[in-house]
C-alpha positions, 0 to 999 in steps of 0.5 A: 302915735301922732295920726292926722286924718284928712276929711271929717266925713263918715269914714274920717269920723269913724277912724277918728273914733276908733283911734283917738283913745289910743293915739294922739289924733287930729282931723283936718278939713277945709270945711270947718262945719264938718269938724263940728261932728268930731270929738276927742281930737284936735281939729285943724283947718290950716296947714300951719297947724298940721306942720306944728302937729308933726304927724307920724301917719296920715290917713286920707279919708277924703272923697275919692275924687280929691284923694291925691290932691288932698295929699299934694296940698299937705306934703310940704308941711309933713315930716319926711319920715311920715307915712302916707296912707289912704283907704280909697276904694278906687286906687287909680293913680295912687301907685304912681303918686306914692312912687313920685312923692318920696314918702313911705306909704300904706294903702288899704281898702276897708271893704265896707261903708257906713251906708250898709255896714254895722260899724259896731259889729264888723266881724263879717266884713273885710279889709284889703291891704296893698302888698307893695306898702311899707312894712311898718304901715302894714303892721299898723293897719293889720293890728287896727283891722284885727282889733275891729275883727275884720277879715284881712286880705293882702293884694297887689294894686292890680289884684285889688283893682280886679277884686273891686271890679268883680265885687263892687261893679256887679252889685252896683250895675245890678242895683242900677238896673233895678232902680232904672225899671223900678215902679213904686209899689203900694204894697211891696213884698219883702224882696222888693223892699230889700232891693229898694233899701239897697238901691236907696243906700247905694244911690246915696253914695258920692256920684264920683265914687260910683263913676270911678268904680264903674270906670275901672278898666276891668269893669266892662267884662264883668258887666258883659257877663251880666248882659250874657246871663240876662239874655240867657234868662230872657230866652228861658222865660220867653220860651217858657222852658221849664226844664231850662229854668230848672237847670238854670236855677240849679246852676246859680244855686251852686254859685252861692253855696 
């Protein structure tokens, strides 16, 4: 299959590495400097090169801020039977865009990133495939993600947004709070160092991506849950309520079993 990958960043390079030995791949990036780090693939910087390549599948791996615009830029040079695909963690506007585009599409979300995941061992990681997607597109990504040993789940666009609001916004906000009150330690403990590593990794992500995940309309209710729990915990600590603390620890341990 002829596959065009938009964006030569971390995830674009990852998909190129995974696919280039079994498919004819090309990477398009408007910044030629980015293409220095991709191998065993065609490297495109013009729309004319994309037109001549005639891709059968496009994987959009650009920064989430530019996902839809990147699609709009190349639509005029794509064959009408080409399947569009994205791997965006934020699906805002994509459902409407796909419907308007007239192209077949498949939307997925690999629930991992180069910051934390070991790309050599993804067996403990997951991927979501949007159920409204084209059948052949879903088959392709199911096969690909199975090859990577990912745990695959199928959700609607709305179901995906609910999952992201819960699974990403809660740890993101918790990490932000840690970073906001954190003071550097000369002799940090193990737990502190682990939290620090998570905070540094998260804050190394694209600002717009973090913003869009937290601006998900479903996020505020999740953040409100954090505020409620902090209030309860603060009352227990302030009153030195040993019995209350025991019950609280028992409750939260059940959540992680």
